[in-house]
matplotlib code that plots the C-alpha trace (Angstrom):
import matplotlib.pyplot as plt

x = [113.0, 110.3, 107.7, 109.7, 110.3, 106.6, 106.0, 108.1, 106.9, 103.2, 104.2, 106.0, 103.0, 100.7, 103.4, 103.1, 99.2, 98.9, 101.6, 102.6, 98.8, 99.0, 101.3, 101.3, 98.9, 99.7, 98.8, 101.7, 104.3, 103.0, 103.6, 107.2, 109.8, 113.1, 115.5, 116.4, 118.7, 116.3, 113.7, 115.6, 116.7, 113.4, 111.9, 114.5, 113.7, 109.8, 111.4, 112.4, 108.9, 107.2, 107.9, 108.8, 106.0, 107.9, 111.0, 114.0, 112.7, 109.6, 111.4, 113.1, 110.0, 108.6, 111.2, 111.4, 107.7, 107.9, 110.9, 109.1, 105.8, 106.4]
y = [125.3, 124.2, 124.2, 121.8, 119.6, 119.3, 119.0, 116.3, 114.5, 115.1, 113.3, 110.2, 110.1, 110.1, 107.5, 105.3, 104.9, 104.3, 101.9, 100.2, 98.9, 96.7, 94.7, 95.4, 96.5, 100.2, 99.9, 97.0, 99.8, 102.7, 100.8, 99.7, 101.9, 102.3, 104.7, 106.6, 103.4, 100.9, 102.3, 102.9, 99.2, 98.6, 100.6, 99.4, 95.7, 97.1, 98.6, 94.9, 93.3, 96.2, 95.0, 98.8, 100.2, 102.1, 103.8, 104.8, 108.3, 107.0, 104.6, 107.6, 109.9, 106.9, 106.4, 109.8, 110.0, 107.1, 108.1, 111.5, 110.7, 110.1]
z = [105.2, 108.2, 105.1, 102.7, 105.5, 106.1, 102.5, 102.3, 105.6, 104.0, 100.7, 102.8, 105.2, 101.6, 99.8, 103.0, 103.2, 99.3, 98.8, 102.0, 102.3, 99.4, 101.5, 105.4, 107.8, 108.3, 112.2, 112.8, 111.0, 112.8, 116.2, 115.3, 116.5, 114.6, 114.2, 110.4, 109.2, 110.4, 108.3, 105.3, 105.7, 105.6, 102.9, 101.0, 101.1, 100.2, 97.0, 95.8, 96.9, 95.1, 92.1, 91.2, 92.5, 95.4, 94.0, 96.1, 96.0, 97.6, 100.1, 101.4, 102.0, 103.7, 105.7, 107.0, 107.5, 109.7, 111.7, 112.5, 113.3, 117.3]

ax = plt.figure().add_subplot(projection="3d")
ax.plot(x, y, z, "-o")
ax.set_aspect("equal")
plt.show()
């Protein structure tokens, strides 16, 4: 199970670095502190702004990565 979690976190990190950099400075997001609900709200908004580049599944992985990175 830990391996699955690590894989998911790694996928979230890769998605964050690939997709979020198009619209945001990564450092700004990495310095923000939010709980999972806060990051889910933010990533759901990014789905709309991305024009389909970020899926719901991607957004969940990105949110989990961002909350778990600290």
